C-alpha positions in Angstrom: 0.0 0.0 0.0 1.4 3.4 -0.9 1.0 6.7 1.0 -0.9 8.4 -1.8 -3.8 6.0 -1.8 -7.2 7.5 -0.8 -8.8 6.7 2.5 -11.4 4.7 0.6 -8.8 2.7 -1.3 -6.8 2.0 1.9 -10.0 0.8 3.6 -10.8 -1.4 0.6 -7.4 -3.0 0.6 -7.5 -3.5 4.4 -10.9 -5.1 4.1 -9.7 -7.3 1.2 -6.7 -8.4 3.2 -8.8 -9.2 6.2 -11.2 -11.2 4.0 -8.3 -13.1 2.5 -6.8 -14.0 5.9 -10.2 -15.0 7.3 -10.9 -17.3 4.3 -7.4 -18.8 4.7 -8.1 -19.4 8.4 -11.5 -21.1 7.6 -9.8 -23.2 4.9 -7.3 -24.4 7.4 -10.1 -25.3 9.8 -12.0 -27.2 7.0 -8.8 -29.1 6.1 -8.2 -30.1 9.7 -11.8 -31.3 10.0 -11.3 -33.4 6.9 -8.2 -35.0 8.4 -10.0 -35.7 11.7 -12.8 -37.4 9.8 -10.1 -39.5 8.0 -8.6 -40.4 11.4 -11.9 -42.0 12.4 -12.3 -43.8 9.1 -15.5 -41.9 8.3 -15.1 -42.4 4.5 -13.0 -44.1 1.8 -10.4 -42.5 -0.4 -11.2 -39.1 -1.7 -15.0 -39.3 -0.9 -16.6 -36.8 1.3 -16.4 -33.1 2.0 -16.8 -30.4 4.7 -18.1 -26.9 4.0 -18.5 -23.5 5.6 -21.1 -20.8 4.8 -19.7 -17.4 3.8 -21.6 -14.1 4.0 -21.9 -13.5 0.3 -24.1 -16.6 -0.7 -21.0 -18.6 -1.2 -19.3 -21.5 0.7 -15.8 -22.8 1.1 -15.7 -26.6 0.5 -13.2 -29.4 -0.2 -12.7 -29.5 -3.9 -12.8 -32.4 -6.4 -11.2 -32.9 -9.7 -7.8 -33.9 -11.2 -5.9 -32.5 -8.3 -8.1 -33.9 -5.5 -6.7 -35.7 -2.5 -8.2 -38.0 0.2 -9.6 -36.5 3.4 -6.4 -37.6 5.2 -4.2 -35.4 3.1 -6.5 -32.4 2.8 -4.7 -29.0 3.1 -6.0 -25.4 2.8 -5.1 -25.4 -0.9 -7.7 -28.1 -1.5 -10.5 -25.9 -0.4 -12.5 -24.0 -3.1 -15.0 -21.2 -3.1 -18.4 -22.1 -4.6 -21.6 -20.0 -5.1 -25.2 -21.0 -4.6 -25.4 -22.2 -8.2 -22.6 -24.7 -7.5 -20.2 -22.7 -9.8 -16.6 -22.2 -8.9 -15.7 -18.7 -7.6 -12.1 -19.3 -6.6 -9.6 -22.1 -6.2 -6.8 -24.0 -7.9 -7.2 -24.8 -11.6 -7.0 -28.5 -10.9 -10.0 -28.5 -8.6 -13.7 -27.8 -9.0 -16.9 -27.9 -7.0 -18.0 -31.4 -5.7 -20.8 -33.1 -7.5 -22.8 -33.0 -4.3 -22.5 -29.3 -3.7 -26.3 -28.9 -3.8 -26.5 -31.0 -0.7 -24.6 -28.3 1.2 -26.2 -25.4 -0.6 -29.8 -26.5 0.2 -29.1 -27.2 3.8 -27.7 -23.6 4.1 -30.8 -22.2 2.2 -33.2 -24.0 4.5 -31.3 -23.5 7.8 -30.0 -20.0 8.5 -28.7 -21.3 11.8 -26.3 -23.7 10.1 -22.7 -22.5 9.3 -21.0 -25.8 8.4 -22.0 -29.1 6.7 -20.3 -32.5 6.5 -21.0 -35.3 4.1 -19.2 -38.6 4.5 -19.8 -42.4 4.0 -19.2 -44.1 7.4 -19.5 -47.8 7.5 -21.9 -48.4 10.4 -24.3 -45.7 9.4 -24.6 -47.3 5.9 -25.0 -50.8 7.5 -28.0 -49.7 9.4 -29.7 -48.2 6.4 -29.2 -51.2 4.1 -30.5 -53.6 6.7 -33.5 -51.4 7.8 -32.5 -51.5 11.4 -33.8 -48.5 13.4 -31.8 -46.4 15.7 -33.0 -46.8 19.3 -32.5 -44.3 22.2 -30.9 -47.1 24.2 -28.0 -45.5 26.1 -27.7 -42.5 28.5 -26.5 -39.0 27.8 -22.9 -39.7 28.8 -22.2 -41.1 25.4 -21.8 -39.3 22.1 -24.9 -39.6 19.9 -27.4 -40.1 22.8 -29.1 -36.8 22.1 -29.3 -37.7 18.4 -31.0 -41.0 19.2 -33.4 -39.3 21.6 -34.4 -36.7 19.0 -34.7 -39.2 16.1 -32.5 -39.4 13.0 -34.3 -38.8 9.7 -33.5 -41.1 6.8 -33.3 -39.9 3.2 -34.6 -42.8 1.1 -32.6 -42.3 -2.1 -29.0 -43.7 -2.5 -28.1 -41.7 -5.6 -25.6 -38.8 -5.6 -27.3 -35.5 -4.8 -26.3 -33.8 -7.9 -29.2 -31.4 -8.7 -31.0 -28.5 -7.0 -34.1 -30.6 -6.8 -32.3 -33.5 -5.0 -30.6 -31.0 -2.6 -33.9 -29.4 -1.7 -35.5 -32.8 -1.1 -32.7 -33.8 1.1 -32.9 -30.6 3.1 -36.6 -31.2 3.6 -35.9 -34.7 4.9 -33.3 -33.4 7.3 -35.6 -30.6 8.6 -34.4 -29.1 11.9 -32.2 -32.1 12.8 -28.5 -31.7 12.8 -27.9 -35.2 11.3 -29.5 -37.4 8.6 -28.9 -40.8 7.3 -28.8 -41.5 3.5 -30.0 -44.9 2.6 -27.2 -47.1 1.1 -25.0 -44.0 0.8 -23.8 -42.1 3.9 -24.7 -39.3 6.2 -24.9 -35.5 6.4 -24.4 -33.4 9.5 -24.7 -29.7 10.3 -23.6 -27.3 13.0 -23.1 -23.7 13.9 -19.4 -24.1 13.4 -17.0 -26.5 11.7 -16.1 -28.2 14.9 -19.7 -28.9 15.8 -20.8 -30.2 12.4 -17.8 -32.6 12.4 -18.4 -33.8 15.9 -22.1 -34.4 15.0 -20.9 -36.6 12.2 -18.6 -38.5 14.5 -21.3 -38.8 17.2 -23.8 -40.2 14.7 -21.3 -42.9 13.6 -20.5 -43.8 17.2 -24.3 -44.2 17.7 -24.6 -46.3 14.6 -21.7 -48.5 15.5 -23.3 -49.1 19.0 -26.6 -50.0 17.3 -24.9 -52.5 14.9 -23.1 -54.2 17.8 -26.3 -54.3 19.9 -28.3 -55.9 17.0 -25.6 -58.6 16.8 -26.4 -59.5 20.4 -30.2 -59.0 20.5 -32.7 -56.2 20.2 -31.8 -52.8 21.8 -34.3 -51.6 24.3 -35.3 -48.0 24.5 -34.6 -46.1 27.7 -37.5 -44.5 29.7 -38.2 -40.8 29.0 -37.2 -40.0 32.6 -33.6 -40.7 31.6 -33.5 -37.2 30.0 -35.1 -35.2 32.9 -32.8 -32.8 34.7 -29.8 -34.6 33.4 -27.2 -31.8 33.7 -26.5 -29.1 36.3 -27.3 -25.6 35.2 -24.3 -23.4 34.4 -23.3 -20.6 36.7 -23.5 -16.9 35.6 -20.1 -17.4 34.0 -21.5 -20.1 31.7 -19.4 -22.8 33.3 -20.9 -25.7 35.4 -19.8 -26.1 39.0 -19.1 -29.8 38.4 -18.4 -32.1 35.5 -17.8 -31.0 31.9 -17.4 -27.3 31.1 -20.6 -27.2 28.9 -21.3 -24.6 26.3 -18.7 -23.5 23.8 -15.9 -24.3 26.3 -17.1 -27.9 26.6 -17.5 -28.2 22.8 -13.9 -27.0 22.1 -12.5 -29.3 24.8 -14.3 -32.3 23.1 -12.9 -31.1 19.8 -9.3 -31.0 21.1 -9.8 -34.6 22.3 -11.1 -35.7 18.9 -8.1 -34.1 17.2 -5.7 -35.8 19.6 -7.3 -39.2 19.1 -7.3 -38.7 15.3 -3.6 -37.9 15.5 -2.9 -41.0 17.5 -4.8 -43.1 14.9 -3.0 -41.6 11.9 0.4 -41.4 13.6 0.9 -37.8 12.6 0.0 -34.3 13.7 -3.1 -32.9 12.0 
């Protein structure tokens, strides 16, 4: 920037620089989320993607194309910017929008509260849908996925790739206000108000589905009584932190995220 630039020009360049660095930071977070999902074997090869909603009717999302890599190897350069028509806005020449961009786009259109979406193909979630076994609210709130089971997990009945606006809209209608949904013979989608929460919702759903698959091998899972969910956590203090137990709120969520990152690193044998 030179001294003779007008105040408006300086402000423009400063805003542009801030936008660039913010997008770069989001791309780094999306790439880390992809690597965490890979650490938990949430999909095969280069399948799957994580996205983040931007303010200008665009999203940042893991790209596909000749230069694509698997989730395990995702870096910030593998993240592309896509508009609501699923057209490329910015990104490397060897990458392009995923074929299932409309899955993400229509969740964002239907859910103003959602800032991040995950789509992957985890083994146990797929097993439940192809066998027709229902998810039962069978274990207590101490375990990831318990809230999802209690609230019910919607199932999208079509196994095809969601490659059109019409399919994306139909999927978003099936998902409704839930933060997870199963896709028959295909995979899952999850949503959240941040990248960490959408990723943890995906992981929690697969933990839930794995527990269900194991339970059906032994017998028939039995639902817990509704009283299980009454007054189950202590109310936070005025600081937002509970007096005992997990931190709760954003602090608790970020603590859980750090644990998932550490476990994924252990599984992959490398820093992510």
